N, C-alpha and C positions, 0 to 999 in steps of 0.2 A: 385550579390549573388553567392555563390559557387554552384557547380553542384548539381542537385537533381537526385535521383534514380528513373528510370522508372519502376523498379521491385516492384510493390506494390500490384499486384493482388493476389498473393499466401498468404494464411493465415499463420501467424506465428505459430510455434509449441508451445504447452503449456509449462508452467514452470514445471521443474522437481520437483516432490513432496518433494524431500529432501531439496529443497531450500525455502520451505514455512514453516513458524513457526507461529502457532496460539497460542496466549497467552490469559490469562484470561480477561484482561480489559485494559483500556487506561493507567493506572498507570504502569502495567506490561510491556506494550509496550515501554513506555517512559524510564523505567529503563533499559530494554534490549538494546534499541537504544544507550543510553548513555554508557552502558557497552562496547558495540562494538566500539563506538567512542574512548573510553578510551583505549581499547586494541590496536586499530590501532595506536593511538598516541604514546603509549609506545613502540610499535614495530618500528615505523618510527624514533623516537628520538634515540632509541638504535642503529639503522642502520646508520643514517646520522646527528643526532642532531636537526632535525626539523620535524614538522608535518603540512601537508597541508590538510585543511578541506573545503569542499564545502557544503552549505546548502541552502534550499529554504526558503520561508516565510511560513506563515500559521501555522499549528499545530506543525510543527517541532520546531519552535521557543519556543513554550511552553514546549516541551519535554526537552529542555536544561535549562529552567528557574530554578534558584536556584542552579545550579551546579557550583562548584568551583574547577576545575581541577588544579593540581599542574603544569601541562605542559603548562598553558596558555601563558606564556612568550616565548614559543617556537612554537607558532601556528600562521600560516597564514590562515586567514579566507576569503573565497570568496563566493559570492552569485550566486546560480544557475540561478536565475532570479531576476530582480529588476525593479520597475517602474522608469521612468525617471522624478524624482522629486527631490527637495532639500533633502539632507540627514538628516535634522532635522525635517522633516515632520512626526510627530508622527502618523498621520492618514494613510498615504500612503507609507511611506518609510520603507522597510523591515529593513534597517540598524538602523533607529531610534527605531524601536520595539525591535530589538536584543539588543541594548544598554540598553534599559529599563528593559528587562527581564533577561539578563545574561551577555552580553558583557561588560557592564559597570564595572563589578567586575572581569573581566578577565585581570588583570594587565599585561601589556607587550605584549598582543596579537596584531597582525598586520592585521587588516581588509583591504581588497581591496574594495574601494568605488567608486561611480560614481562622476562626476564633479558637478552634480546637475542641469544640463540643461534639457530642454524638447525635445531635438533633439535626437530621438532614434538611428538613423544611426550614428551620431557623438559619442554618448555615447558608442555604441557597439565597434567602432574603438578604442576609448580610453581605454576601459576596456580590450580588447584583447591585446593591446600594453602593458598595465600595467602588465598583467599576463606573457606575453612573456619576459618581462625584468627581471623577477625573476630568480636568479641563480638555477642551477640544485639541489643544496643542499637544497634549499627551496621548489622548485616545479620541480620535475624531468620530463623528457619527455619519451614517449614510443617510439617504433621503428618507428612509422609513423611520429613522431615529435609533437604529441599532448601532452599537459600537462597532467600529471598523478597524480591526487590527491590521497592522502593516503586513504581518505574516502569521498564518495559522498553520501549524504542523499537526498532522493527524496520523494515527495508526488504525488499522482495521483488523479485528480479531477473526479467528477462523469461523466463528459463528455469525460473523457479519456485524458485530457491534463496533461502534465508533464513539470515542469518549466513553460515556456510560449510557449510551443509547442502545438498548438491546432489542433484538427482534421479538415480535409478538407482544410488545408492551405499548402503552399509549404515549410515553415520552418522545419517541422518534417522530410522532405525528403532530407535535405542538407547532403552531404557526404564529406569526405576528411578532410585534415588538413590545408586547405588554410584559411577557415573562420569558426571559431568555437564559436565565440560570435556573436549572430545574433540580429538584430533589429526587433521588432515586433510592427507594428503600427495598430493593430486590434482595440484597444480601445484608449481612451484619458484619461490620458496621455499614451503614448507608453511605451514600456519596452525593456529590453535586456534579452537574455537567452542563456544558454549553448546550443550548438547543441547536437543532439542525440549521435554522435560519441564521443564528449567530455564527456558527462555523462557516457557513457559506458567504457571509458578509465580508470576510477578510479581503483585503486588496490582493493578497497572494495566499493561495491555499495549496498545501502540499500533502500528499499521502505518501508515506514512506513505508516500504516493506522489504525485509531482507533477512538473511540468516538461515542456516540449516542446522540440523542436529541428527543424532543417530535415530531418534524417534521419528523425525520429520525430515528425511533426506532431501525432499523436494521443497522444503521451506513452506512458504505461504502460497504455493501455486494454486491450490484449490480455492482459497479465499480470494485471491486476485482474479481468478477466472470468473468467479461469481460477481465480485465487486465491479469489475471493469466491463464485462460484456454478458453476464448471465441474465436470464429472463427474471429479474428481481424487481421488487417494489420496496419502498421505504419501510414498510411494515415487515416484510420478510427478510430484508438485508439492509439495515440502516446505513451501512457504509456506502451503499450505492447512491445514497441521497446527495452526495457531493460530486457526482459524475460530471455535471455540467460546468462546475467551477474549478475543480482541483486539477493539478498536474500530478502525475503518478510517477514516483521515482522508486523503482524496484530493481532487485538483482535478477540474474539469469534464472536462478532456481524459482523465484516467485513468478517469473514471466514464462516459465517453460510450458505451461498448458494453454497459453493464449492462442487464439486462432491465427491463421496465416496473415491476415490483414495487419496484424501488429508486428510482423517480422521486421519491418523497416524501422521499428522503434529502437533497435539496438543502437545505443549512443556511444558506448565506450567499449573498447576492445578488452579481451582478457589480459592479465599481466604478461609482460614480456617473458618472464621465467617459465610460463606455461607452454609457450610455443616451442616445439621441438621438431627439427627436420632430420630425417634419416640421411646421413651423409655417406655417399658411396666412395669416399676417399680411399678405402682399403683396396679398391679395384685398380689403383694406380692412376686414377684420373686426376689431372691437375685442375683445381677448382679455386684458384686465388681470386678470380673475379667473382665467382658465385658466392663464396663464403663472406665476402664483404657486403654483398647485397642483402643477405638475410637480416643482419642486425639493423640495417637501414630501414627495412620494411617494418620491423618490430618497433623501432623508435618512432616511426611515423604513426603508430597506433592503429595499424591495420587489423581488422577482425581476423580471428583464427581461421575462419572458413576460407579467407583469401590467401593467407600465408601457408596453408596446408597443401596447396597444389605443388606436387613434387616436381613436375617438369621444369618450370621456370627457376625454382630455387636450387636445384641440384645440377642442372645442365644435362641430365640424363635423357636418353632417347631410346625408343624401342630397339634401334640397331645396337646400341651399346649393351642393352640387356641381353640381346641375342648372342653377342660375343661372349658375354660371361657364361651363358649356358653352353656355348661351344667348347670353352676351355674345360668345363667339367666333364663333358663327354670325352674329350681327347685324353684326359688323364686316366680314364677308366677303360680305354679301348684296347691296350696292348694284350690283355689276356685272351680275348676272343679273336683278335685280328690275326692275319697271316704273319708268319715269322719275319719276313722282310720289313713289315711295317712296324713291328714292335721296337727294335733298336732305334729306328729313325725317329719314332715318336718320343722315345725316351731322350734321345740326344737333343731334339728340338725343344723339348719341354724344360730340360734342366741344363742349359748351356754353361752355367756358372760352375757346375760340379765336375766338368771334364776339362782336361788340359789341351793344349794345341796339338800334342802328339796323337791324341785319339782321333783328331779329325783326319789324319792320314791313313788310318786303318779301319774305316767303317766296313769295307767290303769283306775282309776275312771274318769279321764278326757275324756276318749273315748266316754262316753255316753253323754257328754255335748258338743254341737256344738260350741257355742261361745268360742273363745280362751280367752276372757277377764275373764270369770269365772275361767278358769284354773289358772290365775295369782292370784285370791283371795283365792284359795284353801289352799295355804301353811300357812295361818293364823290359821288353825286348828279349835278346837271345839268352840272357842269364836265366830266365824263367823256363825256357824250353830245355836247356841242358839239365837242369835239376829234375825235370819231369822224366827224361830218358834214363837218367841214372837210377831213379827209384823204381821205374816200371820197365822191365825188359820187353814186354810185348809190343810197345809202340814201334812202328816201322822206322828203319834208318836206311841210309843209302846202300849199305852192304847187303842187307837181308834179301835183296831181290832174287839172287840165284839159290837161296836156301831150299826151295821146294825140290831141288835135285836129289836123287836117291843117295843113300849113305855110301854106295859103291864108289862114287866119285871121290869120296874122302880117302878110301883105301888106295885108289890110284895115286892120289896126291902123296900118300905116305910112301908108296913104292918109288915114286919119282924122286922123292927126297933121299931115300936110301941109296938108290942107284946113282943119284947125283953125288952123294958122298964118296 
């Protein structure tokens, strides 16, 4: 195997914040990754008529699913790492998975594949020879003689592995341009992988991380924290070995544990459907102007933290909120309040439920505590007559002299007899 570097004690410097891009979700990450691949392809084809792309397995394959680039027939595709199995093994072969997800529709593309044996050392030799045989117009070389892919896309595992370079092993420490496709016999079957120098030699290097699950609700947040800014070395966390050259395209979940200096890395706002503003229209406020402004802000792609400020979006003010509280108190005050205030409050609170005739008789209702009697009052004299007929005790104009003794009635009787 090629020489390894003994300089592994010093922790690597963290990634420059300008190279970290935190997007809304996995879909946004996939779109951004493909957009960058597409841009790199167009640039390379314009320069020399061909595009060299290197990809790993895993989630990156899904990011390319359903894509149909026009430059497919001018693309050479290599695998950053691959298990030493038959190329048609749909369960283990990265190539078979790529064909199923997208490569089968990339007409004219030229994938570089393994021979299909289980001999990792032999497969590594053959793969390196195959890449080395490609002309410079297809796969250029850098100053050190390493192949220089136009785009290298990588993923980083939770344990820090990148490609098939795992922590605590010697493969991540391999340097130089002598051997850049390495056999890895850590598992069965074994695999081949790009060396760290070959990954880093790409004209464009992307690290993509996204996605959440019930088991990992914060996605790759721990791995990205270590890979981007943790006190790591190449030996302890191989994924950190591309800090100086890669751009990091991650979703919000993966970037949730990054320190404050990466807060400005948010590049894409959450989906418009996720933004929700509490609309106080039920309070009777006219908000035609405000409701038209909210979608405009969302269409402009403003981050959620900006659009969530309630003041500008709803037109609400502390005074308006105070009025709302005042109405609640007024509706509950008649029971403890003095009698005169009760009917007035009811009359002012529900003007639609009373007729114009009730406005003429508010004063007589002051002496009657039950508000229900006040509602019967507008019916006028007919209601009072029925009351006197049913109940003799209520006073009438004649009963005033009734307190006189019964003797006065005898006198009246005598007067009547004498009169006759």
